[in-house]
Rosetta silent file (secondary structure, phi, psi, omega in degrees, C-alpha in Angstrom):
SEQUENCE: MSAFQFAKQAFGREKPRSSITDWVDILTSSSVQEETYDGIPELVDSINLQVAGPAEASRAVRKKLKHGNAHQQYRALVILKALVENCGAKFTSSFADGKLTDAIKNLSADYTTDKKVRRKLLAVLASWQEQFKSDPSMSVLSGLYRQCVRERRNQTNQDVAHLIGTSQGDKREQPKARKADEEIGGRFVFEKV
SCORE:     score description
SCORE:     0.000 S_00000001
   1 L     0.000  133.320  179.682    5.530   24.554  -15.013 S_00000001
   2 L   -75.487  164.258  179.793    3.480   27.638  -14.280 S_00000001
   3 H   -62.710  -37.094  179.708    4.207   29.866  -11.299 S_00000001
   4 H   -65.158  -45.742  178.903    0.966   28.742   -9.648 S_00000001
   5 H   -63.107  -40.505  177.803    1.831   25.042   -9.993 S_00000001
   6 H   -62.255  -43.861 -179.519    5.338   25.710   -8.671 S_00000001
   7 H   -64.575  -41.193  178.137    3.926   27.608   -5.669 S_00000001
   8 H   -60.104  -45.064 -179.106    1.438   24.804   -4.913 S_00000001
   9 H   -70.466  -38.779 -177.921    4.197   22.225   -4.947 S_00000001
  10 H   -66.082  -34.296 -177.722    6.645   24.421   -3.022 S_00000001
  11 L   -93.354   11.424  170.567    4.184   25.051   -0.192 S_00000001
  12 L    82.197    8.559  178.965    3.344   21.389    0.218 S_00000001
  13 L   -81.424  -18.248  179.282   -0.204   21.332   -1.074 S_00000001
  14 L  -126.418  129.147 -179.836    0.754   19.046   -3.904 S_00000001
  15 L   -75.081  149.963  178.589    2.886   15.985   -3.444 S_00000001
  16 L   -61.216  142.079 -179.448    5.809   15.491   -5.826 S_00000001
  17 L  -123.231  127.616  179.600    4.897   13.471   -8.874 S_00000001
  18 L  -137.568 -165.492 -178.672    7.431   11.458  -10.796 S_00000001
  19 H   -62.668  -25.587  179.655    7.667    8.349  -12.911 S_00000001
  20 H   -65.562  -49.025  178.121    6.873    6.222   -9.845 S_00000001
  21 H   -62.398  -41.224  178.572    3.432    7.751   -9.402 S_00000001
  22 H   -61.967  -43.783  179.002    2.869    7.531  -13.152 S_00000001
  23 H   -63.273  -42.622  179.030    3.826    3.847  -13.186 S_00000001
  24 H   -63.467  -40.651  176.732    1.508    3.053  -10.268 S_00000001
  25 H   -61.347  -44.835 -179.715   -1.326    4.878  -12.056 S_00000001
  26 H   -64.970  -45.309 -174.380   -0.661    2.950  -15.258 S_00000001
  27 H   -74.881  -11.885  176.810   -0.286   -0.411  -13.526 S_00000001
  28 L  -106.576    6.351 -179.125   -3.547   -0.014  -11.583 S_00000001
  29 L   -69.100  160.968 -176.025   -5.648    1.079  -14.548 S_00000001
  30 L   -68.673  -16.426 -179.838   -8.669   -0.988  -15.523 S_00000001
  31 L   -81.971   -6.663 -179.054   -6.994   -2.139  -18.745 S_00000001
  32 L   -98.003  131.227  179.397   -4.364   -4.123  -16.820 S_00000001
  33 L   -65.158  152.105 -171.917   -5.210   -7.694  -15.795 S_00000001
  34 L   -59.730  -45.005 -173.182   -5.297   -8.347  -12.056 S_00000001
  35 L  -101.800   11.080 -177.670   -2.368  -10.750  -11.663 S_00000001
  36 L   -77.378  147.259  178.958   -0.042   -9.534  -14.422 S_00000001
  37 L  -108.577    9.445  177.557    3.489   -8.428  -13.620 S_00000001
  38 L   -60.039  132.802  177.642    4.038   -6.481  -16.849 S_00000001
  39 L    90.180  -18.257 -177.875    5.586   -3.083  -16.099 S_00000001
  40 H   -67.455  -38.339  176.063    6.637   -3.930  -12.543 S_00000001
  41 H   -59.018  -36.691  177.757   10.361   -4.326  -13.433 S_00000001
  42 H   -67.518  -37.968  176.504   10.303   -0.778  -14.818 S_00000001
  43 H   -64.877  -42.321  177.805    8.643    0.456  -11.624 S_00000001
  44 H   -58.555  -46.205  178.715   11.315   -1.329   -9.545 S_00000001
  45 H   -60.707  -43.697 -179.024   14.062    0.380  -11.585 S_00000001
  46 H   -62.754  -40.855  178.875   12.400    3.764  -11.176 S_00000001
  47 H   -65.545  -44.173 -177.078   12.122    3.308   -7.390 S_00000001
  48 H   -71.236  -21.173  179.370   15.729    2.192   -7.037 S_00000001
  49 H   -82.218  -22.230 -174.828   17.025    5.133   -9.095 S_00000001
  50 L  -103.370  142.040  179.954   15.384    7.830   -6.974 S_00000001
  51 L   -61.859  -45.276 -179.005   16.402    8.847   -3.471 S_00000001
  52 L   -93.429   21.264 -176.776   12.790    9.258   -2.352 S_00000001
  53 H   -56.754  -52.000 -179.943   11.659    6.258   -4.400 S_00000001
  54 H   -60.382  -40.159 -179.737   10.385    4.049   -1.552 S_00000001
  55 H   -65.913  -42.334 -179.632    8.480    6.942    0.055 S_00000001
  56 H   -68.995  -39.367  177.081    6.852    7.949   -3.214 S_00000001
  57 H   -62.467  -42.743  177.916    5.951    4.350   -4.076 S_00000001
  58 H   -60.321  -43.969  179.780    4.434    3.933   -0.631 S_00000001
  59 H   -64.607  -43.920 -178.397    2.396    7.123   -1.083 S_00000001
  60 H   -66.340  -41.622  178.466    1.172    6.136   -4.568 S_00000001
  61 H   -68.436  -42.134  178.322    0.163    2.629   -3.466 S_00000001
  62 H   -58.448  -40.134  178.765   -1.485    3.979   -0.302 S_00000001
  63 H   -60.836  -42.299  179.130   -3.564    6.349   -2.440 S_00000001
  64 H   -69.081  -37.004  178.345   -4.840    3.420   -4.521 S_00000001
  65 H   -67.236  -38.591 -177.453   -5.606    1.358   -1.410 S_00000001
  66 H   -80.324  -41.548 -169.226   -7.526    4.192    0.233 S_00000001
  67 H  -116.456   -3.038 -175.985   -9.311    5.798   -2.701 S_00000001
  68 L   -83.153  165.820  173.611   -9.250    3.265   -5.528 S_00000001
  69 L   -78.673 -178.847 -175.324  -11.985    0.980   -6.755 S_00000001
  70 H   -59.961  -41.217  179.659  -11.789   -2.789   -6.147 S_00000001
  71 H   -64.543  -43.387  179.826   -9.631   -3.422   -9.236 S_00000001
  72 H   -65.453  -39.039  177.808   -7.175   -0.644   -8.284 S_00000001
  73 H   -64.967  -43.924  178.690   -6.958   -1.927   -4.706 S_00000001
  74 H   -61.402  -47.832  179.535   -6.302   -5.459   -5.908 S_00000001
  75 H   -62.582  -38.734  178.439   -3.645   -4.276   -8.357 S_00000001
  76 H   -60.946  -37.703  178.252   -2.046   -2.100   -5.656 S_00000001
  77 H   -68.896  -40.615  176.868   -1.676   -5.208   -3.483 S_00000001
  78 H   -61.051  -45.948 -179.614   -0.135   -7.192   -6.357 S_00000001
  79 H   -63.607  -45.754 -178.703    2.289   -4.333   -7.008 S_00000001
  80 H   -60.899  -43.692  178.305    3.149   -3.898   -3.331 S_00000001
  81 H   -62.482  -43.468  179.671    3.912   -7.601   -2.906 S_00000001
  82 H   -64.649  -37.738  179.611    6.093   -7.569   -6.036 S_00000001
  83 H   -66.778  -41.797  179.042    7.955   -4.468   -4.833 S_00000001
  84 H   -62.353  -36.987 -178.367    8.684   -6.010   -1.433 S_00000001
  85 H   -78.123  -22.996 -169.951   10.048   -9.102   -3.168 S_00000001
  86 H  -121.851  -14.463 -174.593   12.116   -7.257   -5.813 S_00000001
  87 L   -83.521  -17.279  178.769   13.174   -3.768   -4.721 S_00000001
  88 L    98.025 -179.916 -173.369   15.785   -4.794   -2.186 S_00000001
  89 H   -64.313  -36.899 -179.899   16.592   -3.939    1.415 S_00000001
  90 H   -58.836  -42.524 -179.751   16.354   -0.157    1.000 S_00000001
  91 H   -70.796  -50.543 -174.852   12.735   -0.452   -0.056 S_00000001
  92 H   -63.735  -28.215 -179.259   11.646   -3.119    2.432 S_00000001
  93 H   -82.809  -12.566 -174.672   13.143   -1.249    5.370 S_00000001
  94 H  -127.884   -9.501 -174.298   11.455    2.061    4.592 S_00000001
  95 L   -76.900  -29.043 -172.933    8.210    1.616    2.635 S_00000001
  96 L   -85.922   64.384  176.929    5.986    0.480    5.517 S_00000001
  97 L   -74.111  172.437 -178.239    5.466    3.836    7.178 S_00000001
  98 H   -58.727  -35.810 -178.834    2.618    4.423    9.607 S_00000001
  99 H   -67.204  -40.926  179.547    0.341    5.828    6.933 S_00000001
 100 H   -69.635  -43.446  179.645    0.637    2.759    4.713 S_00000001
 101 H   -64.822  -35.172  175.172    0.169    0.303    7.577 S_00000001
 102 H   -64.851  -41.355  178.287   -2.891    2.293    8.702 S_00000001
 103 H   -62.560  -39.277  178.232   -4.310    2.148    5.162 S_00000001
 104 H   -65.826  -45.007  178.869   -3.762   -1.621    5.139 S_00000001
 105 H   -62.656  -42.803  179.709   -5.460   -2.033    8.535 S_00000001
 106 H   -64.562  -40.670  178.102   -8.378    0.155    7.455 S_00000001
 107 H   -62.113  -40.622 -179.866   -8.801   -1.783    4.222 S_00000001
 108 H   -67.156  -39.788 -175.504   -8.844   -5.025    6.191 S_00000001
 109 H   -83.747  -17.896 -176.464  -11.369   -3.779    8.752 S_00000001
 110 L   -72.107  118.894 -177.723  -13.707   -2.030    6.300 S_00000001
 111 L   -68.988  -14.281  178.786  -16.785   -4.195    5.791 S_00000001
 112 L   -88.129   -3.971  178.667  -17.340   -2.639    2.341 S_00000001
 113 L   -63.579  133.681  178.523  -14.006   -3.952    1.039 S_00000001
 114 L   -55.537  139.178 -176.693  -14.490   -6.320   -1.879 S_00000001
 115 H   -61.632  -37.749  179.498  -14.119   -9.971   -0.799 S_00000001
 116 H   -65.364  -39.017  178.045  -11.558  -10.672   -3.520 S_00000001
 117 H   -66.764  -42.860 -179.951   -9.482   -7.684   -2.349 S_00000001
 118 H   -63.030  -42.662  177.957   -9.720   -8.819    1.270 S_00000001
 119 H   -61.975  -42.491  179.109   -8.569  -12.338    0.349 S_00000001
 120 H   -64.256  -43.206  179.328   -5.634  -10.913   -1.617 S_00000001
 121 H   -58.456  -47.906 -179.260   -4.741   -8.585    1.272 S_00000001
 122 H   -66.156  -34.585  176.869   -4.704  -11.450    3.761 S_00000001
 123 H   -65.853  -42.235  178.512   -2.648  -13.600    1.369 S_00000001
 124 H   -64.545  -45.728 -179.342   -0.077  -10.800    0.968 S_00000001
 125 H   -65.324  -37.234  177.541    0.074  -10.196    4.724 S_00000001
 126 H   -65.551  -38.325  178.550    0.423  -13.939    5.417 S_00000001
 127 H   -67.099  -36.653  176.849    3.323  -14.141    2.956 S_00000001
 128 H   -67.737  -38.106  178.543    5.016  -11.187    4.687 S_00000001
 129 H   -59.690  -44.868  179.253    4.485  -12.810    8.065 S_00000001
 130 H   -67.695  -43.177 -176.405    6.256  -15.930    6.822 S_00000001
 131 H   -65.927  -38.548 -172.291    8.971  -13.992    4.964 S_00000001
 132 H  -111.648   13.398 -175.169    9.896  -11.655    7.831 S_00000001
 133 L   -62.357  -27.954 -178.197    9.091  -13.704   10.941 S_00000001
 134 L  -100.334    8.708 -179.476   12.754  -14.098   11.903 S_00000001
 135 L  -109.735  103.362 -177.326   13.767  -10.479   11.167 S_00000001
 136 H   -59.806  -28.860 -179.683   13.238   -8.272   14.252 S_00000001
 137 H   -72.136  -13.678  179.902   13.616   -5.093   12.187 S_00000001
 138 H  -111.088   24.097 -176.058   10.566   -6.135   10.156 S_00000001
 139 H   -62.800  -33.713  178.450    8.329   -6.989   13.121 S_00000001
 140 H   -62.117  -46.130 -178.659    5.777   -4.306   12.194 S_00000001
 141 H   -68.622  -43.428 -178.667    5.344   -5.808    8.752 S_00000001
 142 H   -70.552  -24.017  179.530    5.314   -9.429    9.916 S_00000001
 143 L   -86.604   -6.631 -178.446    2.765   -8.601   12.619 S_00000001
 144 H   -61.913  -37.359 -178.242    0.260   -6.969   10.271 S_00000001
 145 H   -59.900  -51.636 -179.933   -1.418  -10.270    9.411 S_00000001
 146 H   -61.150  -42.231  179.606   -2.235  -11.075   13.045 S_00000001
 147 H   -60.970  -47.170 -177.211   -3.359   -7.504   13.699 S_00000001
 148 H   -66.108  -39.960  178.050   -5.668   -7.401   10.698 S_00000001
 149 H   -65.378  -43.919 -179.735   -7.219  -10.779   11.444 S_00000001
 150 H   -65.173  -45.458  179.936   -7.747   -9.825   15.101 S_00000001
 151 H   -63.780  -40.119  178.863   -9.186   -6.386   14.265 S_00000001
 152 H   -63.840  -41.731  179.054  -11.510   -7.881   11.662 S_00000001
 153 H   -63.920  -44.656  178.161  -12.721  -10.476   14.166 S_00000001
 154 H   -62.604  -42.316  179.254  -13.336   -7.779   16.807 S_00000001
 155 H   -60.582  -44.319 -179.837  -15.115   -5.598   14.253 S_00000001
 156 H   -63.842  -44.158  178.483  -17.373   -8.502   13.249 S_00000001
 157 H   -61.406  -41.602  178.528  -18.169   -9.313   16.890 S_00000001
 158 H   -66.256  -40.701  178.725  -19.052   -5.674   17.577 S_00000001
 159 H   -62.598  -44.087  179.407  -21.233   -5.492   14.463 S_00000001
 160 H   -65.087  -45.064  179.545  -23.109   -8.649   15.443 S_00000001
 161 H   -60.164  -41.062  178.581  -23.519   -7.458   19.041 S_00000001
 162 H   -65.297  -42.047 -177.826  -24.881   -4.140   17.806 S_00000001
 163 H   -65.368  -36.041 -178.358  -27.301   -5.846   15.406 S_00000001
 164 H   -93.550    1.078  172.610  -28.763   -8.118   18.058 S_00000001
 165 L    84.962   25.007  176.098  -28.960   -5.359   20.650 S_00000001
 166 L  -122.205  165.492  175.702  -26.291   -6.391   23.122 S_00000001
 167 L  -107.733  161.202  179.525  -22.963   -4.915   24.023 S_00000001
 168 L   -61.434  -32.975 -176.801  -19.618   -6.700   24.079 S_00000001
 169 L   -83.369   -5.216 -177.761  -19.381   -6.191   27.851 S_00000001
 170 L   -71.296  117.055 -176.044  -22.842   -7.676   28.498 S_00000001
 171 L   -91.679   -5.505  179.622  -22.307  -10.869   30.522 S_00000001
 172 L   -66.750  166.016  177.103  -25.954  -11.968   30.403 S_00000001
 173 L   -61.349  129.009 -174.929  -27.008  -14.861   28.275 S_00000001
 174 L  -101.315  138.804  178.398  -26.946  -13.601   24.714 S_00000001
 175 L   -68.671  142.678  176.570  -29.505  -14.595   22.118 S_00000001
 176 E  -106.732  138.788 -177.828  -28.172  -16.646   19.251 S_00000001
 177 E   -87.697  140.733  169.822  -29.530  -16.071   15.808 S_00000001
 178 E  -141.014  150.107  179.818  -30.789  -18.865   13.663 S_00000001
 179 L   -86.728  128.721  179.919  -32.595  -18.659   10.404 S_00000001
 180 L   -66.885  150.178  177.615  -36.086  -20.018   10.639 S_00000001
 181 L   -58.485  -40.468  174.919  -36.988  -22.881    8.348 S_00000001
 182 L  -115.116  122.279 -179.219  -39.679  -20.634    6.996 S_00000001
 183 L   -68.227  136.341  177.980  -38.773  -16.974    6.918 S_00000001
 184 E  -100.958  104.152  179.493  -41.249  -14.798    8.670 S_00000001
 185 L    61.081   26.543  177.477  -41.573  -11.628    6.645 S_00000001
 186 L    75.574   13.978 -178.063  -37.988  -11.960    5.398 S_00000001
 187 E  -110.139  161.177  174.089  -36.559  -11.536    8.931 S_00000001
 188 L   -83.711  151.314  177.564  -34.385  -13.706   11.111 S_00000001
 189 E  -103.965  130.607  177.888  -35.896  -15.267   14.205 S_00000001
 190 E  -108.572  138.911  176.356  -33.993  -14.851   17.476 S_00000001
 191 E  -145.869  154.281  175.931  -34.439  -17.147   20.374 S_00000001
 192 L   -75.555  134.352  179.912  -32.674  -17.873   23.634 S_00000001
 193 L  -113.051    0.000    0.000  -30.662  -21.058   23.445 S_00000001
């Protein structure tokens, strides 16, 4: 390692990189099929061997959820679900830091998120809700499904209200959109119902 690289890492500008980050990069590459579990046992071993394993795994997965393409996001969700199921109590009690839960909420609320990724995200969150519903120490994780569904619904309502020119607080009769039998210039027709 050069002196410059050491200084960058020592002063916190570069996050530590180990086999965990490498495994997440490999397992989210475009050459890996979406639902395959190949390589995940090795990632589990690597996480369990390192003291900061859960934190680094959380950071690596969060990076793929925030900055990855649709395939990387989907794979990150597959990996995250497998890690929660296989890494043990140390991992499940510490991986869901605020940054990861925020990344999950943002992914859920982002209207540009691929539909397949959104479906996978909701399936993973629903499984966690069921898995951890009776564990008070995992209430943050079990409550993510309800939060994401509620936030997505609110986001959709706000988007629709903005598009039709009303506000959420507007108590007046709101126009309902319907698609005309014959489109007029490719636009929707709004009428009071």
